[in-house]
N, C-alpha and C positions, 0 to 999 in steps of 0.2 A: 561915276557914270559907267565906266567899263565893268565895274562890279555888278551893277544893276542889269546891264546888257547880258553879261555872262550868266547871271541867274535866270533871266528870261529864256535864254537859249537852252539852258539845262532843263527848264520847265517844259518847253515845247518838245525837246527830245524825249523826255520821260513820257509825256503825253502820247507821243507817236508810238513809243515802244509798247505802251499799254493798249492803245487802240488797234494795233496791228493784229494781235491774236484774236481780239473780239471780232474784227472784220473777217479774219480767216475762218473763225468758227461760224459766223453768220453765213459766209459763203458756202461752207461745207453743208450747213443745214439746208440752204437753198438748193444746193446740188442734190442732196439726198431727197429733198422734196420733189425735185424735178424727176429724179429716178423713180421714186414711188409713184408719181403721177403717170410716168411713162409706163411703169409696170401695170398700174391700174387700168390705163387706157388699153394696153396690150391684152390684159385679161378680159376686158370688156369686148374687145374685138374677137378674142378667142371664143367667148360665149356666143357672140353674134354669129361667128363662123360655125360654131357647134350647132346652132339652129339651122344652119344652111347645109353647106357641102360637107362639113366634118361630122355631121350627125351620125352617119353610119359607123364611123370609127368609134364614137362614144357608145353606140348600141352594141357594137361587137365586143368592146371591153366589158360592158355589163354582162353580156351573154357568156363571155369566157369565165366570169366568176361563178356562173351558175351551172357550168358544164359538169363539174365534179359532183355537186349535190344531185344533179339529175341522174348521173350514172349510179350514184349510191342510193338515192331515194326517188327513183323515177316515178313521175306522176302517172295517174291511171290513163290519161289520154295521150301519152307520149308515143303515139304511132298513128300512121295513116290507116284508116279502117280498110282501105282497099289494098294496102301494101303489105310489107313483110312485118311480121310480129317481132318486136324487139323486147327482150327480157333482161333484167339486171342480174338475175341469178346466173352464176358462172356455169352451172350445169343444169340442164332442164330437159324434161321429156313429157310429152302429152300423147296419150294413147287412147283410142276408142276401146272401151272395155268389151264391147260386144264383138267387134270385127278384128281387133288387133291392129287396126290401121294407125300408123304413126303420123300424127298431125304436126308435131313440132319436135325437133331434137337439137340439142346443143351440148356438145362434149359429153355425150351419154356413155362413152366407154372409158372414161377416166375415173380411176379409183380415188376415193376421198373419204375422210372421216364422216360418219353419219350421225354422231351425237345420239340424241334420244329417239331417233327413228328406230334405233336398236330395240326399243321396248315393244315394238310390234312382234319381233321374233321372241322376246321374253314371254309375251302373252301366249303365243302359239305353243311354245314348248310346255309352259305350265298347264295349259288347257289340254294338250295331248296326253299329259300324264294322268288325266282324269282324277286329280285330287279334289276332295270335297270343297266347294266354294264357301260353304258355311262353317268350315273349321276355323277356329280362332287361333291365330299365330301372333307372334310378338316381334317388335323391332329389337334387335340386339346391337351390341357395340360393333359387331361385324358389318352392320349395315351403314355405319357412319362413313361419310366421304372424307377420306384422308388424302385423296389424290388432288382434287380441285378445291376442297374446303367449302363446298356448298352447304347452305343451311337447310333446315327442315323443321316443320312444325310437328313432326312425328318424333317425339322424344324417345330415347332408349327406354324400353319397357312398355311402350304403347302397344295395346292389344286390339286387333280388329280381325274381322273374318278375312279369309283369303280372297273372297270376292270383292270386299271393299278395298283391300290393298291393290287388287287388279284394277279397280276403277280409278284409284288415285294415281297409279303408275301410268295408265294410258291417258286419262283426261287431264290431270294436272302435272304430268311428267314427274311425279314424286320419286326421287331416286332411292330413298330408303324403302319405299314400298316395293319397288322393283327388286331391290336387293333381298328383301325379306322373302319374296316369292322364290328366289333362287336358293337361298340358304336353307329353306324349308323343303326343298326338293330331295327326293331319295338320293343319297350320296353327296348332298350338299352342293355348294356353288361350283365346285370343280366339275362334277358330273353334269350340272346344269349347262355350263358353257360348252361342254362336249356335245350335249344334245342340241344346243343352238347351231353349232357348226354342222352337225349331222343333218339337221333339218334344212340348212342352207344347201347342202349337196343334194338332198332329196328334191328340192325345188329348182335344181339346176342353177343355183346362184354361185357360179364358179369364180366370180370376182369379189366374193363377200367373205369376210372373216370377223369372228367375234372373240373377244377376250374377257368381256364382262357383261353383265345383264342390264346395266344402266345406260351405257353410251358415254359415260364420263371419260373413259379411256379412248384416246384418239386412235388407238390401234384397231378399234372397230371400224372397218372400212367396207365400202361397197361402191357400186356404180349406179347411175340413174337407170340403166337398163335392168340391172338386178332388182333394184328397189321397186320398179313397176311390177315385176313378178311377185315380189314379196307383198306388196299392197294387195294384189289380186288374191294371193293365198290367204292373207289375213282377213280379207273381206268375206271369206267363207265361214268365219266364226261369228255367230250372232252376238256373243259376249263382247267381242272386240268392236263390232259396229256400234253397239249400244253405248259402251263406255267412252269411245272416242268422240261421240257426237252429243254427249250430255253437256249442256252449258256450265253447270255447277253441281256440286254435291257436298252435303254436310255430313260430318262424322263426329262422334264423341271420342276424344282422345284422352289418354292417361293424364290425370291431374287437372282436368278442366270440367267444370260443372255445366258448361254450355257447349253447343255444337260449334265446330270449326268449319268454316266454309272454304272449299277449294274450287277454283274456277278452271275452265278449259283454257289451255294455253293458245288455242287458235281463236283469234278475234272474230273470224268469219263464222265460227260455230256459235259464239256468244251473241253475235249480232242477229242471227236467225234469218238472214236474208238469202241464204244459199240452201240448196237441197243437197246436203252432204251426207254420204253414206259411210264414210270412214275418214278419219283425220289424225295426223300425228305431226307434231312440231319437234324441232331439235335445235340445240345450240351449245357449242363449246367454241372457244376461240379458234381452235384448229379447223373446225368444220364450218364456221360461219352460221348464218341463219338457214335452217332447212324446213321444208314443209312437203308432206306427201298427203294426197287426198284422193278419194273417190267421190265424184260429184256429178250431178246432172248439169251439163253446160250445153246451151243451144239445143235442148231436147235430147241429148245423147249422154249416156253414162261414160264419163271420162276418168282416166287415171292420170293424175298430175304429180310430177316429181320436180321439186325445186331445191337445188342444193347450193351451198356456198354463196348465200346472199349477204351483202353488206348493209348493215343498218336494220333496226327493228322492224320497219315498215316495208322493206323492199320485197320480201316474199309475199306479203299480203297485196302489195301493189301489183306484183307480177300476176298473182291469181286473178285480180280484177281486170288486168289488161287482157289476160287470156280469155276470160268470159266475154268481155266486150268485143274483142277481135272475132271470136267465133260466132257471136250473135250477129255481127254485122257482115259476116262472110258466110252465106249459106253454103257455098261450095268452098270449103276451107282449102287453102293452098298449103300443102306440106312444106315446112321450112326446116332444113337440116344443116347444122354446122358441126356435126360430129358423126362418126361412122355408126351405122346401125347394123349390128351383127346378129344378135340373138332376139331382139324385139322386132319381130316382123308379123305380118298378118297371120293370125291363127296361133301365134306362139304363146299368147297370154290366155290361159284357160284355167 
């Protein structure tokens, strides 16, 4: 009897030992379920609150995530039409070509790399030399870019007229074309660069320096003030005006039985919605995105200089903002965030 009782006691003890962890586990699950329910309830309250008083916080958080892209790729309408014009380009200048009036200026006296804006000076020096535009010249190994490693559809040995190389250098910003113009200059590239700097001094571009004809070298530097003068000088050349405002151009190059199409690097020219008299873009990492133009804006001939823009579309967005701002402000309010020394009324001629 004692033996049976003892066995029953052992059985109940064993059963209790087995049941205890199961109950503990069940309790833990219930506790976790309560915690999850509580969190879910809190989340629901948060969402409800977000619809109410906390909504502005949520909106601010979303806005903060878009602040950087707006600085980098500012949309066309990101200004009050009656207020101050805000541009994303780090250096900018807008000048009335007829009167010399400065409409907008931002860091205009700061020197910076100018990339392929350089090619405007390359074109002027080549044209000043009165070399025949119909003379056929060739791309040589000297014209290959070993500095930045940029590619080109003009293979070594490609032969075109000097005029077509000028067209491609200005319109499509073709580096080998610009280099070919320089190395076929009397005295070669060395004398060509000397002539570029001499021309800069002649135009009173005292903060401008050139070391190569393409703009690939970041040592080619200038200021927005100097570039406004350079655009005005380049505008006097019909060949430059024509080449820079052509949307596209086809040429036959060495080793191809079909024409190769080259497009203008300025999307505003390709779109055909602006009245542009001269245009040149530029880009290397050190310079950012650059754009200079002569264009009719709000019925006036304006020279626009935009330097050191971040992102492919920023310079185009800035140009569109400028036009809209000027069109909506008949009496434009000059906005200056940089010292204006040499670009004053009557100085651009």
